[in-house]
C-alpha positions as CSV (number, residue, x, y, z in Angstrom):
1,M,-42.1,-96.3,-114.4
2,L,-38.6,-94.4,-115.5
3,K,-38.3,-92.7,-112.0
4,Y,-38.1,-96.5,-110.5
5,F,-35.8,-97.9,-113.0
6,V,-33.5,-94.9,-112.2
7,L,-33.7,-95.8,-108.5
8,I,-33.1,-100.0,-109.0
9,L,-30.0,-98.7,-111.2
10,C,-28.9,-96.6,-108.5
11,L,-29.0,-98.8,-105.9
12,I,-27.1,-101.6,-107.8
13,I,-24.4,-99.1,-109.1
14,C,-24.5,-97.1,-105.5
15,N,-25.3,-99.9,-102.9
16,K,-22.2,-100.3,-101.1
17,T,-22.0,-96.5,-100.6
18,L,-25.8,-96.0,-99.8
19,Y,-25.4,-98.7,-97.2
20,S,-21.8,-98.7,-95.7
21,K,-22.5,-95.4,-93.8
22,D,-24.5,-94.9,-90.7
23,I,-27.6,-93.7,-92.1
24,R,-27.9,-94.1,-95.5
25,E,-25.7,-91.1,-97.0
26,F,-25.2,-89.6,-93.6
27,E,-22.2,-90.7,-91.9
28,V,-20.2,-88.9,-88.3
29,G,-17.4,-87.6,-89.4
30,T,-18.1,-86.5,-93.1
31,S,-19.7,-83.0,-94.8
32,I,-23.2,-82.4,-94.9
33,K,-22.2,-81.4,-98.7
34,N,-21.9,-84.7,-99.5
35,I,-25.8,-85.4,-98.8
36,P,-28.2,-84.8,-101.6
37,E,-31.1,-82.8,-101.2
38,E,-33.4,-85.1,-103.6
39,R,-34.0,-87.6,-101.2
40,Y,-35.1,-85.6,-98.1
41,T,-37.7,-82.9,-97.6
42,N,-38.6,-80.7,-94.9
43,I,-34.7,-80.1,-94.0
44,R,-35.3,-77.2,-91.0
45,C,-33.8,-76.2,-87.7
46,L,-34.3,-78.7,-84.7
47,E,-34.7,-75.4,-82.7
48,S,-37.3,-73.0,-84.6
49,Q,-38.6,-75.4,-87.0
50,K,-37.2,-73.1,-89.6
51,V,-37.6,-74.8,-93.3
52,L,-34.4,-74.5,-94.9
53,K,-33.6,-75.0,-98.9
54,L,-30.1,-76.6,-98.7
55,W,-28.4,-78.8,-96.1
56,D,-25.7,-76.0,-96.4
57,D,-28.1,-73.3,-95.0
58,F,-27.4,-75.0,-91.5
59,S,-25.6,-72.0,-90.0
60,L,-28.9,-70.3,-90.1
61,C,-29.7,-72.1,-87.2
62,K,-29.5,-71.4,-83.8
63,K,-26.1,-73.2,-82.2
64,R,-26.9,-75.1,-79.0
65,N,-24.3,-75.0,-75.6
66,D,-22.0,-78.0,-77.6
67,D,-21.4,-75.4,-80.7
68,N,-23.1,-77.1,-83.1
69,F,-26.2,-76.5,-85.2
70,Y,-29.2,-79.4,-85.0
71,L,-31.1,-80.0,-88.0
72,G,-34.0,-82.2,-88.7
73,F,-35.5,-84.0,-91.3
74,E,-37.8,-87.0,-93.3
75,Y,-37.1,-89.2,-96.4
76,D,-38.9,-87.8,-99.5
77,D,-41.6,-90.5,-100.3
78,K,-41.2,-89.4,-104.0
79,Y,-38.4,-91.7,-104.1
80,A,-39.5,-94.3,-102.5
81,F,-40.7,-97.9,-104.5
82,N,-44.0,-98.6,-103.0
83,E,-46.2,-97.6,-100.0
84,N,-44.1,-100.4,-98.0
85,F,-40.9,-97.9,-97.9
86,E,-43.1,-94.7,-97.5
87,G,-42.0,-92.6,-94.6
88,T,-39.0,-92.0,-92.4
89,Q,-38.1,-95.6,-91.5
90,I,-35.0,-97.7,-90.8
91,A,-35.4,-101.2,-91.4
92,G,-38.8,-101.2,-90.7
93,H,-39.1,-99.0,-87.8
94,P,-41.1,-95.2,-88.4
95,V,-38.5,-92.8,-86.7
96,T,-37.6,-89.3,-86.4
97,I,-33.9,-88.2,-87.2
98,N,-31.7,-85.1,-86.4
99,I,-28.3,-84.7,-86.5
100,A,-25.6,-82.3,-85.4
101,I,-23.4,-80.3,-87.9
102,N,-20.3,-78.3,-86.7
103,K,-19.0,-75.0,-88.2
104,K,-17.2,-75.9,-90.8
105,G,-19.7,-78.6,-91.8
106,I,-19.0,-81.7,-90.5
107,I,-21.7,-84.1,-89.1
108,E,-20.6,-84.7,-85.2
109,K,-23.9,-86.6,-84.2
110,I,-26.6,-88.4,-85.6
111,T,-29.6,-89.1,-83.2
112,V,-32.7,-91.7,-84.0
113,N,-35.5,-92.2,-82.0
114,T,-38.2,-94.5,-82.9
115,D,-41.7,-92.7,-83.9
116,P,-43.9,-91.7,-80.8
117,N,-47.0,-91.2,-83.0
118,A,-46.4,-94.3,-85.2
119,P,-49.5,-96.7,-85.6
120,P,-49.7,-99.0,-82.4
121,Y,-48.2,-102.2,-84.2
122,F,-45.0,-100.0,-84.6
123,K,-45.2,-98.5,-81.4
124,K,-44.9,-101.9,-79.8
125,Q,-42.3,-103.0,-81.7
126,A,-40.1,-100.3,-81.1
127,H,-38.1,-102.1,-78.4
128,L,-36.8,-104.1,-80.7
129,F,-34.7,-101.5,-83.0
130,W,-31.9,-102.5,-80.9
131,M,-31.4,-105.2,-83.3
132,R,-31.1,-103.2,-86.2
133,V,-28.5,-101.6,-84.7
134,Y,-26.5,-104.9,-83.7
135,S,-27.1,-106.0,-87.4
136,K,-25.3,-102.6,-88.6
137,Y,-22.6,-102.6,-85.7
138,G,-22.3,-106.5,-84.4
139,S,-23.4,-108.2,-81.7
140,K,-19.8,-108.2,-79.8
141,D,-18.0,-105.6,-77.3
142,W,-21.2,-104.0,-76.5
143,K,-20.9,-102.3,-72.9
144,C,-24.3,-102.4,-71.1
145,N,-26.2,-101.1,-68.2
146,D,-29.7,-102.3,-66.9
147,I,-31.7,-99.2,-65.1
148,K,-33.0,-100.4,-61.9
149,K,-36.9,-100.5,-62.5
150,K,-39.0,-97.6,-60.8
151,E,-42.1,-98.2,-58.6
152,S,-43.8,-96.4,-61.7
153,H,-42.7,-99.0,-63.8
154,K,-44.8,-102.6,-64.6
155,V,-43.0,-105.7,-66.3
156,I,-44.7,-107.0,-69.2
157,N,-45.2,-110.8,-69.5
158,K,-42.3,-111.0,-67.0
159,K,-40.3,-108.9,-69.1
160,Y,-38.8,-105.6,-68.3
161,T,-36.4,-103.7,-70.2
162,N,-34.7,-100.8,-69.5
163,R,-31.0,-100.8,-71.3
164,I,-28.8,-98.9,-72.3
165,C,-25.5,-99.6,-73.9
166,T,-22.3,-98.3,-75.5
167,K,-19.7,-99.6,-78.2
168,S,-16.8,-97.6,-80.0
169,I,-15.4,-98.2,-83.8
170,K,-12.5,-96.5,-84.5
171,N,-13.8,-92.8,-84.7
172,K,-17.3,-93.2,-83.5
173,K,-19.2,-93.8,-80.4
174,I,-22.7,-95.9,-80.6
175,T,-25.3,-95.6,-78.1
176,Y,-28.5,-97.0,-77.4
177,H,-31.0,-96.9,-74.9
178,T,-33.9,-99.0,-75.3
179,E,-37.3,-99.6,-73.1
180,F,-40.3,-102.1,-72.5
181,Y,-42.8,-101.5,-69.9
182,F,-46.0,-100.2,-68.8
183,L,-46.3,-96.6,-66.5
184,N,-48.8,-97.0,-63.7
185,S,-50.5,-100.1,-63.0
186,N,-53.0,-99.8,-65.8
187,K,-52.3,-101.9,-68.6
188,K,-55.3,-101.7,-70.3
189,K,-54.4,-98.1,-71.8
190,K,-52.1,-98.1,-74.6
191,E,-50.7,-94.8,-73.9
192,N,-49.2,-96.3,-70.5
193,L,-46.9,-98.3,-73.1
194,I,-43.4,-97.3,-73.3
195,S,-42.0,-99.2,-76.2
196,R,-39.0,-97.4,-77.5
197,T,-35.7,-97.1,-78.5
198,E,-33.3,-94.8,-79.6
199,L,-29.6,-94.3,-81.2
200,I,-27.0,-92.1,-80.9
201,I,-24.1,-91.8,-83.2
202,S,-21.3,-89.5,-82.1
203,Y,-18.1,-88.3,-83.5
204,Y,-14.4,-88.9,-82.2
205,N,-12.9,-85.9,-83.2
206,L,-9.4,-87.4,-82.8
């Protein structure tokens, strides 16, 4: 009971701090040292899956060609209000999240993908995650490109979605790619359904 009281009190006091960032406490261009460990679990190197005790251990991971260290993690269910908030999710969408950190410990990029292993209901809704992006960063000034439909892509209820949109806000570039269609001609197989969104938040180091 005390745990829930503390969490509610924290949200009341810190609401602006928690939700003014890109994802929870994460924001591109800020130090990884600002992120608490106690709200997250399975902090790990994205490449090797090596588990890390602290965010500050990111340098134990192997750098990619872009000279950044990539970490994955999940939300810790111990800090969820109830079962509706359990799991790694954003606005009700189950997601996977990884971050790119430079050698100085600055978050260079945040990548969010709707979880491909989510239950069928959530997977069907995954292409709608772009609406959450609009609610966060605004619906104006997006530059979008609709990708031409491939022969192997089948329209769902007269609707085909394969769109990439970008938007710049101060020192950030926001990109999302949303897809909604069937693969091949067999629409009865649920594994043929493509419904997903990827969100990438990148830092402009001006």
